[in-house]
mmCIF file of the protein (N, C-alpha, C, O) and its ligand, coordinates in Angstrom:
data_MODEL
# 
_entry.id   MODEL 
# 
loop_
_entity.id 
_entity.type 
_entity.pdbx_number_of_molecules 
1 polymer     1 
2 non-polymer 1 
# 
_entity_poly.entity_id                      1 
_entity_poly.type                           'polypeptide(L)' 
_entity_poly.nstd_linkage                   no 
_entity_poly.nstd_monomer                   no 
_entity_poly.pdbx_seq_one_letter_code       MRTSLRTCPHCREYTLKDECPICHVGTKVPVPPRFSPEDRYGRYRRKAIYGE 
_entity_poly.pdbx_seq_one_letter_code_can   MRTSLRTCPHCREYTLKDECPICHVGTKVPVPPRFSPEDRYGRYRRKAIYGE 
_entity_poly.pdbx_strand_id                 A 
# 
loop_
_entity_poly_seq.entity_id 
_entity_poly_seq.num 
_entity_poly_seq.mon_id 
_entity_poly_seq.hetero 
1 1  MET n 
1 2  ARG n 
1 3  THR n 
1 4  SER n 
1 5  LEU n 
1 6  ARG n 
1 7  THR n 
1 8  CYS n 
1 9  PRO n 
1 10 HIS n 
1 11 CYS n 
1 12 ARG n 
1 13 GLU n 
1 14 TYR n 
1 15 THR n 
1 16 LEU n 
1 17 LYS n 
1 18 ASP n 
1 19 GLU n 
1 20 CYS n 
1 21 PRO n 
1 22 ILE n 
1 23 CYS n 
1 24 HIS n 
1 25 VAL n 
1 26 GLY n 
1 27 THR n 
1 28 LYS n 
1 29 VAL n 
1 30 PRO n 
1 31 VAL n 
1 32 PRO n 
1 33 PRO n 
1 34 ARG n 
1 35 PHE n 
1 36 SER n 
1 37 PRO n 
1 38 GLU n 
1 39 ASP n 
1 40 ARG n 
1 41 TYR n 
1 42 GLY n 
1 43 ARG n 
1 44 TYR n 
1 45 ARG n 
1 46 ARG n 
1 47 LYS n 
1 48 ALA n 
1 49 ILE n 
1 50 TYR n 
1 51 GLY n 
1 52 GLU n 
# 
loop_
_struct_asym.id 
_struct_asym.entity_id 
A 1 
B 2 
# 
loop_
_chem_comp.id 
_chem_comp.type 
_chem_comp.mon_nstd_flag 
ALA 'L-peptide linking' y 
ARG 'L-peptide linking' y 
ASP 'L-peptide linking' y 
CYS 'L-peptide linking' y 
GLU 'L-peptide linking' y 
GLY 'peptide linking'   y 
HIS 'L-peptide linking' y 
ILE 'L-peptide linking' y 
LEU 'L-peptide linking' y 
LYS 'L-peptide linking' y 
MET 'L-peptide linking' y 
PHE 'L-peptide linking' y 
PRO 'L-peptide linking' y 
SER 'L-peptide linking' y 
THR 'L-peptide linking' y 
TYR 'L-peptide linking' y 
VAL 'L-peptide linking' y 
ZN  non-polymer         . 
# 
_pdbx_entity_nonpoly.entity_id   2 
_pdbx_entity_nonpoly.name        ? 
_pdbx_entity_nonpoly.comp_id     ZN 
# 
_pdbx_nonpoly_scheme.asym_id         B 
_pdbx_nonpoly_scheme.entity_id       2 
_pdbx_nonpoly_scheme.mon_id          ZN 
_pdbx_nonpoly_scheme.ndb_seq_num     1 
_pdbx_nonpoly_scheme.pdb_seq_num     101 
_pdbx_nonpoly_scheme.auth_seq_num    101 
_pdbx_nonpoly_scheme.pdb_mon_id      ZN 
_pdbx_nonpoly_scheme.auth_mon_id     ZN 
_pdbx_nonpoly_scheme.pdb_strand_id   A 
_pdbx_nonpoly_scheme.pdb_ins_code    . 
# 
loop_
_atom_site.group_PDB 
_atom_site.id 
_atom_site.type_symbol 
_atom_site.label_atom_id 
_atom_site.label_alt_id 
_atom_site.label_comp_id 
_atom_site.label_asym_id 
_atom_site.label_entity_id 
_atom_site.label_seq_id 
_atom_site.pdbx_PDB_ins_code 
_atom_site.Cartn_x 
_atom_site.Cartn_y 
_atom_site.Cartn_z 
_atom_site.occupancy 
_atom_site.B_iso_or_equiv 
_atom_site.pdbx_formal_charge 
_atom_site.auth_seq_id 
_atom_site.auth_comp_id 
_atom_site.auth_asym_id 
_atom_site.auth_atom_id 
_atom_site.pdbx_PDB_model_num 
ATOM   1   N  N  . MET A 1 1  ? 35.406 -0.656 50.951 1.00 0.00 ? 1   MET A N  1 
ATOM   2   C  CA . MET A 1 1  ? 35.549 0.562  51.748 1.00 0.00 ? 1   MET A CA 1 
ATOM   3   C  C  . MET A 1 1  ? 34.919 1.729  51.006 1.00 0.00 ? 1   MET A C  1 
ATOM   4   O  O  . MET A 1 1  ? 35.148 1.931  49.813 1.00 0.00 ? 1   MET A O  1 
ATOM   5   N  N  . ARG A 1 2  ? 34.144 2.468  51.719 1.00 0.00 ? 2   ARG A N  1 
ATOM   6   C  CA . ARG A 1 2  ? 33.469 3.587  51.086 1.00 0.00 ? 2   ARG A CA 1 
ATOM   7   C  C  . ARG A 1 2  ? 34.140 4.887  51.524 1.00 0.00 ? 2   ARG A C  1 
ATOM   8   O  O  . ARG A 1 2  ? 34.143 5.230  52.706 1.00 0.00 ? 2   ARG A O  1 
ATOM   9   N  N  . THR A 1 3  ? 34.687 5.579  50.588 1.00 0.00 ? 3   THR A N  1 
ATOM   10  C  CA . THR A 1 3  ? 35.287 6.867  50.901 1.00 0.00 ? 3   THR A CA 1 
ATOM   11  C  C  . THR A 1 3  ? 34.454 7.955  50.264 1.00 0.00 ? 3   THR A C  1 
ATOM   12  O  O  . THR A 1 3  ? 34.196 7.940  49.061 1.00 0.00 ? 3   THR A O  1 
ATOM   13  N  N  . SER A 1 4  ? 34.044 8.881  51.069 1.00 0.00 ? 4   SER A N  1 
ATOM   14  C  CA . SER A 1 4  ? 33.287 10.001 50.529 1.00 0.00 ? 4   SER A CA 1 
ATOM   15  C  C  . SER A 1 4  ? 34.029 11.283 50.879 1.00 0.00 ? 4   SER A C  1 
ATOM   16  O  O  . SER A 1 4  ? 34.153 11.668 52.042 1.00 0.00 ? 4   SER A O  1 
ATOM   17  N  N  . LEU A 1 5  ? 34.504 11.910 49.849 1.00 0.00 ? 5   LEU A N  1 
ATOM   18  C  CA . LEU A 1 5  ? 35.220 13.168 50.036 1.00 0.00 ? 5   LEU A CA 1 
ATOM   19  C  C  . LEU A 1 5  ? 34.211 14.254 50.386 1.00 0.00 ? 5   LEU A C  1 
ATOM   20  O  O  . LEU A 1 5  ? 33.230 14.478 49.677 1.00 0.00 ? 5   LEU A O  1 
ATOM   21  N  N  . ARG A 1 6  ? 34.480 14.902 51.478 1.00 0.00 ? 6   ARG A N  1 
ATOM   22  C  CA . ARG A 1 6  ? 33.564 15.942 51.940 1.00 0.00 ? 6   ARG A CA 1 
ATOM   23  C  C  . ARG A 1 6  ? 34.238 17.295 51.828 1.00 0.00 ? 6   ARG A C  1 
ATOM   24  O  O  . ARG A 1 6  ? 35.463 17.393 51.749 1.00 0.00 ? 6   ARG A O  1 
ATOM   25  N  N  . THR A 1 7  ? 33.435 18.314 51.823 1.00 0.00 ? 7   THR A N  1 
ATOM   26  C  CA . THR A 1 7  ? 33.986 19.645 51.715 1.00 0.00 ? 7   THR A CA 1 
ATOM   27  C  C  . THR A 1 7  ? 33.363 20.550 52.772 1.00 0.00 ? 7   THR A C  1 
ATOM   28  O  O  . THR A 1 7  ? 32.183 20.428 53.100 1.00 0.00 ? 7   THR A O  1 
ATOM   29  N  N  . CYS A 1 8  ? 34.168 21.443 53.288 1.00 0.00 ? 8   CYS A N  1 
ATOM   30  C  CA . CYS A 1 8  ? 33.703 22.374 54.306 1.00 0.00 ? 8   CYS A CA 1 
ATOM   31  C  C  . CYS A 1 8  ? 32.981 23.537 53.631 1.00 0.00 ? 8   CYS A C  1 
ATOM   32  O  O  . CYS A 1 8  ? 33.537 24.157 52.724 1.00 0.00 ? 8   CYS A O  1 
ATOM   33  N  N  . PRO A 1 9  ? 31.772 23.842 54.047 1.00 0.00 ? 9   PRO A N  1 
ATOM   34  C  CA . PRO A 1 9  ? 31.041 24.961 53.445 1.00 0.00 ? 9   PRO A CA 1 
ATOM   35  C  C  . PRO A 1 9  ? 31.640 26.312 53.808 1.00 0.00 ? 9   PRO A C  1 
ATOM   36  O  O  . PRO A 1 9  ? 31.311 27.333 53.203 1.00 0.00 ? 9   PRO A O  1 
ATOM   37  N  N  . HIS A 1 10 ? 32.519 26.308 54.799 1.00 0.00 ? 10  HIS A N  1 
ATOM   38  C  CA . HIS A 1 10 ? 33.076 27.578 55.272 1.00 0.00 ? 10  HIS A CA 1 
ATOM   39  C  C  . HIS A 1 10 ? 34.378 27.918 54.543 1.00 0.00 ? 10  HIS A C  1 
ATOM   40  O  O  . HIS A 1 10 ? 34.495 28.986 53.943 1.00 0.00 ? 10  HIS A O  1 
ATOM   41  N  N  . CYS A 1 11 ? 35.364 26.999 54.596 1.00 0.00 ? 11  CYS A N  1 
ATOM   42  C  CA . CYS A 1 11 ? 36.667 27.299 54.009 1.00 0.00 ? 11  CYS A CA 1 
ATOM   43  C  C  . CYS A 1 11 ? 36.917 26.520 52.717 1.00 0.00 ? 11  CYS A C  1 
ATOM   44  O  O  . CYS A 1 11 ? 37.968 26.669 52.094 1.00 0.00 ? 11  CYS A O  1 
ATOM   45  N  N  . ARG A 1 12 ? 35.936 25.676 52.309 1.00 0.00 ? 12  ARG A N  1 
ATOM   46  C  CA . ARG A 1 12 ? 36.040 24.890 51.074 1.00 0.00 ? 12  ARG A CA 1 
ATOM   47  C  C  . ARG A 1 12 ? 37.181 23.873 51.117 1.00 0.00 ? 12  ARG A C  1 
ATOM   48  O  O  . ARG A 1 12 ? 37.625 23.375 50.082 1.00 0.00 ? 12  ARG A O  1 
ATOM   49  N  N  . GLU A 1 13 ? 37.638 23.578 52.310 1.00 0.00 ? 13  GLU A N  1 
ATOM   50  C  CA . GLU A 1 13 ? 38.692 22.588 52.450 1.00 0.00 ? 13  GLU A CA 1 
ATOM   51  C  C  . GLU A 1 13 ? 38.099 21.200 52.289 1.00 0.00 ? 13  GLU A C  1 
ATOM   52  O  O  . GLU A 1 13 ? 37.023 20.904 52.809 1.00 0.00 ? 13  GLU A O  1 
ATOM   53  N  N  . TYR A 1 14 ? 38.819 20.350 51.558 1.00 0.00 ? 14  TYR A N  1 
ATOM   54  C  CA . TYR A 1 14 ? 38.358 18.980 51.396 1.00 0.00 ? 14  TYR A CA 1 
ATOM   55  C  C  . TYR A 1 14 ? 38.861 18.119 52.536 1.00 0.00 ? 14  TYR A C  1 
ATOM   56  O  O  . TYR A 1 14 ? 40.013 18.235 52.954 1.00 0.00 ? 14  TYR A O  1 
ATOM   57  N  N  . THR A 1 15 ? 38.005 17.267 53.029 1.00 0.00 ? 15  THR A N  1 
ATOM   58  C  CA . THR A 1 15 ? 38.360 16.396 54.127 1.00 0.00 ? 15  THR A CA 1 
ATOM   59  C  C  . THR A 1 15 ? 37.526 15.128 54.035 1.00 0.00 ? 15  THR A C  1 
ATOM   60  O  O  . THR A 1 15 ? 36.519 15.079 53.329 1.00 0.00 ? 15  THR A O  1 
ATOM   61  N  N  . LEU A 1 16 ? 37.960 14.104 54.758 1.00 0.00 ? 16  LEU A N  1 
ATOM   62  C  CA . LEU A 1 16 ? 37.187 12.872 54.817 1.00 0.00 ? 16  LEU A CA 1 
ATOM   63  C  C  . LEU A 1 16 ? 36.366 12.808 56.099 1.00 0.00 ? 16  LEU A C  1 
ATOM   64  O  O  . LEU A 1 16 ? 35.651 11.835 56.339 1.00 0.00 ? 16  LEU A O  1 
ATOM   65  N  N  . LYS A 1 17 ? 36.472 13.835 56.908 1.00 0.00 ? 17  LYS A N  1 
ATOM   66  C  CA . LYS A 1 17 ? 35.803 13.818 58.206 1.00 0.00 ? 17  LYS A CA 1 
ATOM   67  C  C  . LYS A 1 17 ? 34.483 14.577 58.160 1.00 0.00 ? 17  LYS A C  1 
ATOM   68  O  O  . LYS A 1 17 ? 34.239 15.399 57.277 1.00 0.00 ? 17  LYS A O  1 
ATOM   69  N  N  . ASP A 1 18 ? 33.641 14.270 59.147 1.00 0.00 ? 18  ASP A N  1 
ATOM   70  C  CA . ASP A 1 18 ? 32.338 14.935 59.215 1.00 0.00 ? 18  ASP A CA 1 
ATOM   71  C  C  . ASP A 1 18 ? 32.446 16.373 59.700 1.00 0.00 ? 18  ASP A C  1 
ATOM   72  O  O  . ASP A 1 18 ? 31.523 17.174 59.553 1.00 0.00 ? 18  ASP A O  1 
ATOM   73  N  N  . GLU A 1 19 ? 33.595 16.673 60.281 1.00 0.00 ? 19  GLU A N  1 
ATOM   74  C  CA . GLU A 1 19 ? 33.774 18.019 60.804 1.00 0.00 ? 19  GLU A CA 1 
ATOM   75  C  C  . GLU A 1 19 ? 35.057 18.612 60.255 1.00 0.00 ? 19  GLU A C  1 
ATOM   76  O  O  . GLU A 1 19 ? 36.079 17.927 60.191 1.00 0.00 ? 19  GLU A O  1 
ATOM   77  N  N  . CYS A 1 20 ? 35.018 19.871 59.860 1.00 0.00 ? 20  CYS A N  1 
ATOM   78  C  CA . CYS A 1 20 ? 36.207 20.518 59.341 1.00 0.00 ? 20  CYS A CA 1 
ATOM   79  C  C  . CYS A 1 20 ? 37.228 20.686 60.458 1.00 0.00 ? 20  CYS A C  1 
ATOM   80  O  O  . CYS A 1 20 ? 36.913 21.257 61.502 1.00 0.00 ? 20  CYS A O  1 
ATOM   81  N  N  . PRO A 1 21 ? 38.450 20.195 60.250 1.00 0.00 ? 21  PRO A N  1 
ATOM   82  C  CA . PRO A 1 21 ? 39.484 20.314 61.274 1.00 0.00 ? 21  PRO A CA 1 
ATOM   83  C  C  . PRO A 1 21 ? 39.941 21.755 61.486 1.00 0.00 ? 21  PRO A C  1 
ATOM   84  O  O  . PRO A 1 21 ? 40.586 22.064 62.488 1.00 0.00 ? 21  PRO A O  1 
ATOM   85  N  N  . ILE A 1 22 ? 39.613 22.617 60.562 1.00 0.00 ? 22  ILE A N  1 
ATOM   86  C  CA . ILE A 1 22 ? 40.034 24.011 60.657 1.00 0.00 ? 22  ILE A CA 1 
ATOM   87  C  C  . ILE A 1 22 ? 38.941 24.860 61.310 1.00 0.00 ? 22  ILE A C  1 
ATOM   88  O  O  . ILE A 1 22 ? 39.206 25.604 62.254 1.00 0.00 ? 22  ILE A O  1 
ATOM   89  N  N  . CYS A 1 23 ? 37.721 24.744 60.803 1.00 0.00 ? 23  CYS A N  1 
ATOM   90  C  CA . CYS A 1 23 ? 36.625 25.600 61.282 1.00 0.00 ? 23  CYS A CA 1 
ATOM   91  C  C  . CYS A 1 23 ? 35.772 24.914 62.342 1.00 0.00 ? 23  CYS A C  1 
ATOM   92  O  O  . CYS A 1 23 ? 35.029 25.574 63.069 1.00 0.00 ? 23  CYS A O  1 
ATOM   93  N  N  . HIS A 1 24 ? 35.877 23.588 62.428 1.00 0.00 ? 24  HIS A N  1 
ATOM   94  C  CA . HIS A 1 24 ? 35.051 22.809 63.358 1.00 0.00 ? 24  HIS A CA 1 
ATOM   95  C  C  . HIS A 1 24 ? 33.567 23.009 63.078 1.00 0.00 ? 24  HIS A C  1 
ATOM   96  O  O  . HIS A 1 24 ? 32.758 23.156 63.993 1.00 0.00 ? 24  HIS A O  1 
ATOM   97  N  N  . VAL A 1 25 ? 33.240 23.009 61.826 1.00 0.00 ? 25  VAL A N  1 
ATOM   98  C  CA . VAL A 1 25 ? 31.836 23.002 61.422 1.00 0.00 ? 25  VAL A CA 1 
ATOM   99  C  C  . VAL A 1 25 ? 31.583 21.736 60.613 1.00 0.00 ? 25  VAL A C  1 
ATOM   100 O  O  . VAL A 1 25 ? 32.513 21.134 60.077 1.00 0.00 ? 25  VAL A O  1 
ATOM   101 N  N  . GLY A 1 26 ? 30.347 21.350 60.533 1.00 0.00 ? 26  GLY A N  1 
ATOM   102 C  CA . GLY A 1 26 ? 29.993 20.135 59.814 1.00 0.00 ? 26  GLY A CA 1 
ATOM   103 C  C  . GLY A 1 26 ? 30.292 20.261 58.335 1.00 0.00 ? 26  GLY A C  1 
ATOM   104 O  O  . GLY A 1 26 ? 29.987 21.285 57.722 1.00 0.00 ? 26  GLY A O  1 
ATOM   105 N  N  . THR A 1 27 ? 30.890 19.223 57.751 1.00 0.00 ? 27  THR A N  1 
ATOM   106 C  CA . THR A 1 27 ? 31.164 19.207 56.320 1.00 0.00 ? 27  THR A CA 1 
ATOM   107 C  C  . THR A 1 27 ? 30.050 18.470 55.603 1.00 0.00 ? 27  THR A C  1 
ATOM   108 O  O  . THR A 1 27 ? 29.248 17.775 56.226 1.00 0.00 ? 27  THR A O  1 
ATOM   109 N  N  . LYS A 1 28 ? 30.008 18.627 54.304 1.00 0.00 ? 28  LYS A N  1 
ATOM   110 C  CA . LYS A 1 28 ? 29.003 17.915 53.534 1.00 0.00 ? 28  LYS A CA 1 
ATOM   111 C  C  . LYS A 1 28 ? 29.604 17.402 52.241 1.00 0.00 ? 28  LYS A C  1 
ATOM   112 O  O  . LYS A 1 28 ? 30.625 17.900 51.768 1.00 0.00 ? 28  LYS A O  1 
ATOM   113 N  N  . VAL A 1 29 ? 28.952 16.397 51.680 1.00 0.00 ? 29  VAL A N  1 
ATOM   114 C  CA . VAL A 1 29 ? 29.423 15.804 50.439 1.00 0.00 ? 29  VAL A CA 1 
ATOM   115 C  C  . VAL A 1 29 ? 28.971 16.679 49.285 1.00 0.00 ? 29  VAL A C  1 
ATOM   116 O  O  . VAL A 1 29 ? 27.775 16.916 49.112 1.00 0.00 ? 29  VAL A O  1 
ATOM   117 N  N  . PRO A 1 30 ? 29.922 17.159 48.491 1.00 0.00 ? 30  PRO A N  1 
ATOM   118 C  CA . PRO A 1 30 ? 29.522 17.970 47.349 1.00 0.00 ? 30  PRO A CA 1 
ATOM   119 C  C  . PRO A 1 30 ? 28.800 17.119 46.316 1.00 0.00 ? 30  PRO A C  1 
ATOM   120 O  O  . PRO A 1 30 ? 29.317 16.083 45.895 1.00 0.00 ? 30  PRO A O  1 
ATOM   121 N  N  . VAL A 1 31 ? 27.635 17.535 45.912 1.00 0.00 ? 31  VAL A N  1 
ATOM   122 C  CA . VAL A 1 31 ? 26.832 16.790 44.949 1.00 0.00 ? 31  VAL A CA 1 
ATOM   123 C  C  . VAL A 1 31 ? 26.675 17.621 43.694 1.00 0.00 ? 31  VAL A C  1 
ATOM   124 O  O  . VAL A 1 31 ? 26.201 18.756 43.747 1.00 0.00 ? 31  VAL A O  1 
ATOM   125 N  N  . PRO A 1 32 ? 27.075 17.053 42.557 1.00 0.00 ? 32  PRO A N  1 
ATOM   126 C  CA . PRO A 1 32 ? 26.865 17.774 41.304 1.00 0.00 ? 32  PRO A CA 1 
ATOM   127 C  C  . PRO A 1 32 ? 25.381 18.060 41.109 1.00 0.00 ? 32  PRO A C  1 
ATOM   128 O  O  . PRO A 1 32 ? 24.550 17.207 41.421 1.00 0.00 ? 32  PRO A O  1 
ATOM   129 N  N  . PRO A 1 33 ? 25.035 19.223 40.607 1.00 0.00 ? 33  PRO A N  1 
ATOM   130 C  CA . PRO A 1 33 ? 23.621 19.606 40.487 1.00 0.00 ? 33  PRO A CA 1 
ATOM   131 C  C  . PRO A 1 33 ? 22.784 18.609 39.724 1.00 0.00 ? 33  PRO A C  1 
ATOM   132 O  O  . PRO A 1 33 ? 21.613 18.410 40.048 1.00 0.00 ? 33  PRO A O  1 
ATOM   133 N  N  . ARG A 1 34 ? 23.359 17.977 38.714 1.00 0.00 ? 34  ARG A N  1 
ATOM   134 C  CA . ARG A 1 34 ? 22.534 17.089 37.898 1.00 0.00 ? 34  ARG A CA 1 
ATOM   135 C  C  . ARG A 1 34 ? 22.186 15.802 38.635 1.00 0.00 ? 34  ARG A C  1 
ATOM   136 O  O  . ARG A 1 34 ? 21.283 15.077 38.217 1.00 0.00 ? 34  ARG A O  1 
ATOM   137 N  N  . PHE A 1 35 ? 22.890 15.509 39.724 1.00 0.00 ? 35  PHE A N  1 
ATOM   138 C  CA . PHE A 1 35 ? 22.577 14.335 40.511 1.00 0.00 ? 35  PHE A CA 1 
ATOM   139 C  C  . PHE A 1 35 ? 21.680 14.678 41.695 1.00 0.00 ? 35  PHE A C  1 
ATOM   140 O  O  . PHE A 1 35 ? 21.290 13.795 42.459 1.00 0.00 ? 35  PHE A O  1 
ATOM   141 N  N  . SER A 1 36 ? 21.358 15.931 41.846 1.00 0.00 ? 36  SER A N  1 
ATOM   142 C  CA . SER A 1 36 ? 20.518 16.341 42.962 1.00 0.00 ? 36  SER A CA 1 
ATOM   143 C  C  . SER A 1 36 ? 19.093 15.872 42.757 1.00 0.00 ? 36  SER A C  1 
ATOM   144 O  O  . SER A 1 36 ? 18.539 16.055 41.673 1.00 0.00 ? 36  SER A O  1 
ATOM   145 N  N  . PRO A 1 37 ? 18.486 15.274 43.766 1.00 0.00 ? 37  PRO A N  1 
ATOM   146 C  CA . PRO A 1 37 ? 17.085 14.851 43.627 1.00 0.00 ? 37  PRO A CA 1 
ATOM   147 C  C  . PRO A 1 37 ? 16.163 16.033 43.395 1.00 0.00 ? 37  PRO A C  1 
ATOM   148 O  O  . PRO A 1 37 ? 15.083 15.880 42.825 1.00 0.00 ? 37  PRO A O  1 
ATOM   149 N  N  . GLU A 1 38 ? 16.582 17.206 43.832 1.00 0.00 ? 38  GLU A N  1 
ATOM   150 C  CA . GLU A 1 38 ? 15.749 18.386 43.636 1.00 0.00 ? 38  GLU A CA 1 
ATOM   151 C  C  . GLU A 1 38 ? 15.684 18.771 42.162 1.00 0.00 ? 38  GLU A C  1 
ATOM   152 O  O  . GLU A 1 38 ? 14.686 19.323 41.698 1.00 0.00 ? 38  GLU A O  1 
ATOM   153 N  N  . ASP A 1 39 ? 16.780 18.470 41.417 1.00 0.00 ? 39  ASP A N  1 
ATOM   154 C  CA . ASP A 1 39 ? 16.818 18.820 40.004 1.00 0.00 ? 39  ASP A CA 1 
ATOM   155 C  C  . ASP A 1 39 ? 15.766 18.043 39.223 1.00 0.00 ? 39  ASP A C  1 
ATOM   156 O  O  . ASP A 1 39 ? 15.243 18.521 38.216 1.00 0.00 ? 39  ASP A O  1 
ATOM   157 N  N  . ARG A 1 40 ? 15.464 16.839 39.703 1.00 0.00 ? 40  ARG A N  1 
ATOM   158 C  CA . ARG A 1 40 ? 14.468 16.035 39.022 1.00 0.00 ? 40  ARG A CA 1 
ATOM   159 C  C  . ARG A 1 40 ? 13.126 16.763 39.045 1.00 0.00 ? 40  ARG A C  1 
ATOM   160 O  O  . ARG A 1 40 ? 12.397 16.795 38.054 1.00 0.00 ? 40  ARG A O  1 
ATOM   161 N  N  . TYR A 1 41 ? 12.829 17.331 40.175 1.00 0.00 ? 41  TYR A N  1 
ATOM   162 C  CA . TYR A 1 41 ? 11.588 18.100 40.284 1.00 0.00 ? 41  TYR A CA 1 
ATOM   163 C  C  . TYR A 1 41 ? 11.707 19.386 39.483 1.00 0.00 ? 41  TYR A C  1 
ATOM   164 O  O  . TYR A 1 41 ? 10.717 19.884 38.947 1.00 0.00 ? 41  TYR A O  1 
ATOM   165 N  N  . GLY A 1 42 ? 12.929 19.926 39.402 1.00 0.00 ? 42  GLY A N  1 
ATOM   166 C  CA . GLY A 1 42 ? 13.146 21.119 38.600 1.00 0.00 ? 42  GLY A CA 1 
ATOM   167 C  C  . GLY A 1 42 ? 12.835 20.851 37.140 1.00 0.00 ? 42  GLY A C  1 
ATOM   168 O  O  . GLY A 1 42 ? 12.293 21.715 36.451 1.00 0.00 ? 42  GLY A O  1 
ATOM   169 N  N  . ARG A 1 43 ? 13.174 19.659 36.661 1.00 0.00 ? 43  ARG A N  1 
ATOM   170 C  CA . ARG A 1 43 ? 12.874 19.314 35.272 1.00 0.00 ? 43  ARG A CA 1 
ATOM   171 C  C  . ARG A 1 43 ? 11.374 19.256 35.054 1.00 0.00 ? 43  ARG A C  1 
ATOM   172 O  O  . ARG A 1 43 ? 10.862 19.731 34.041 1.00 0.00 ? 43  ARG A O  1 
ATOM   173 N  N  . TYR A 1 44 ? 10.684 18.675 36.003 1.00 0.00 ? 44  TYR A N  1 
ATOM   174 C  CA . TYR A 1 44 ? 9.230  18.617 35.884 1.00 0.00 ? 44  TYR A CA 1 
ATOM   175 C  C  . TYR A 1 44 ? 8.639  20.017 35.914 1.00 0.00 ? 44  TYR A C  1 
ATOM   176 O  O  . TYR A 1 44 ? 7.666  20.330 35.229 1.00 0.00 ? 44  TYR A O  1 
ATOM   177 N  N  . ARG A 1 45 ? 9.284  20.862 36.757 1.00 0.00 ? 45  ARG A N  1 
ATOM   178 C  CA . ARG A 1 45 ? 8.790  22.221 36.886 1.00 0.00 ? 45  ARG A CA 1 
ATOM   179 C  C  . ARG A 1 45 ? 8.974  22.981 35.576 1.00 0.00 ? 45  ARG A C  1 
ATOM   180 O  O  . ARG A 1 45 ? 8.083  23.693 35.113 1.00 0.00 ? 45  ARG A O  1 
ATOM   181 N  N  . ARG A 1 46 ? 10.181 22.803 34.984 1.00 0.00 ? 46  ARG A N  1 
ATOM   182 C  CA . ARG A 1 46 ? 10.442 23.469 33.706 1.00 0.00 ? 46  ARG A CA 1 
ATOM   183 C  C  . ARG A 1 46 ? 9.505  22.962 32.627 1.00 0.00 ? 46  ARG A C  1 
ATOM   184 O  O  . ARG A 1 46 ? 9.021  23.726 31.792 1.00 0.00 ? 46  ARG A O  1 
ATOM   185 N  N  . LYS A 1 47 ? 9.253  21.647 32.658 1.00 0.00 ? 47  LYS A N  1 
ATOM   186 C  CA . LYS A 1 47 ? 8.354  21.067 31.670 1.00 0.00 ? 47  LYS A CA 1 
ATOM   187 C  C  . LYS A 1 47 ? 6.962  21.683 31.806 1.00 0.00 ? 47  LYS A C  1 
ATOM   188 O  O  . LYS A 1 47 ? 6.291  21.955 30.811 1.00 0.00 ? 47  LYS A O  1 
ATOM   189 N  N  . ALA A 1 48 ? 6.547  21.894 33.036 1.00 0.00 ? 48  ALA A N  1 
ATOM   190 C  CA . ALA A 1 48 ? 5.234  22.482 33.269 1.00 0.00 ? 48  ALA A CA 1 
ATOM   191 C  C  . ALA A 1 48 ? 5.189  23.921 32.776 1.00 0.00 ? 48  ALA A C  1 
ATOM   192 O  O  . ALA A 1 48 ? 4.164  24.400 32.289 1.00 0.00 ? 48  ALA A O  1 
ATOM   193 N  N  . ILE A 1 49 ? 6.344  24.611 32.916 1.00 0.00 ? 49  ILE A N  1 
ATOM   194 C  CA . ILE A 1 49 ? 6.365  26.028 32.544 1.00 0.00 ? 49  ILE A CA 1 
ATOM   195 C  C  . ILE A 1 49 ? 6.499  26.202 31.039 1.00 0.00 ? 49  ILE A C  1 
ATOM   196 O  O  . ILE A 1 49 ? 5.756  26.960 30.415 1.00 0.00 ? 49  ILE A O  1 
ATOM   197 N  N  . TYR A 1 50 ? 7.473  25.476 30.464 1.00 0.00 ? 50  TYR A N  1 
ATOM   198 C  CA . TYR A 1 50 ? 7.770  25.690 29.052 1.00 0.00 ? 50  TYR A CA 1 
ATOM   199 C  C  . TYR A 1 50 ? 7.068  24.702 28.124 1.00 0.00 ? 50  TYR A C  1 
ATOM   200 O  O  . TYR A 1 50 ? 7.063  24.880 26.906 1.00 0.00 ? 50  TYR A O  1 
ATOM   201 N  N  . GLY A 1 51 ? 6.485  23.672 28.701 1.00 0.00 ? 51  GLY A N  1 
ATOM   202 C  CA . GLY A 1 51 ? 5.762  22.694 27.890 1.00 0.00 ? 51  GLY A CA 1 
ATOM   203 C  C  . GLY A 1 51 ? 6.656  21.897 26.973 1.00 0.00 ? 51  GLY A C  1 
ATOM   204 O  O  . GLY A 1 51 ? 6.273  21.599 25.841 1.00 0.00 ? 51  GLY A O  1 
ATOM   205 N  N  . GLU A 1 52 ? 7.866  21.537 27.449 1.00 0.00 ? 52  GLU A N  1 
ATOM   206 C  CA . GLU A 1 52 ? 8.802  20.775 26.623 1.00 0.00 ? 52  GLU A CA 1 
ATOM   207 C  C  . GLU A 1 52 ? 8.297  19.359 26.400 1.00 0.00 ? 52  GLU A C  1 
ATOM   208 O  O  . GLU A 1 52 ? 8.956  18.568 25.726 1.00 0.00 ? 52  GLU A O  1 
HETATM 209 ZN ZN . ZN  B 2 .  ? 36.540 24.716 57.205 1.00 0.00 2 101 ZN  A ZN 1 
# 
């Protein structure tokens, strides 16, 4: 069973549903920044800038 805890971008309430039961807006899975695929490109970008 796959459980993904989601969070409402509006009220920050945690829920397992795709929609916040309070605000009725779409929730999303909170992703730590270091796991973001965009950060990978950020590292390349920093490398290009600072020459690490
Ligand atoms: Zn909400």
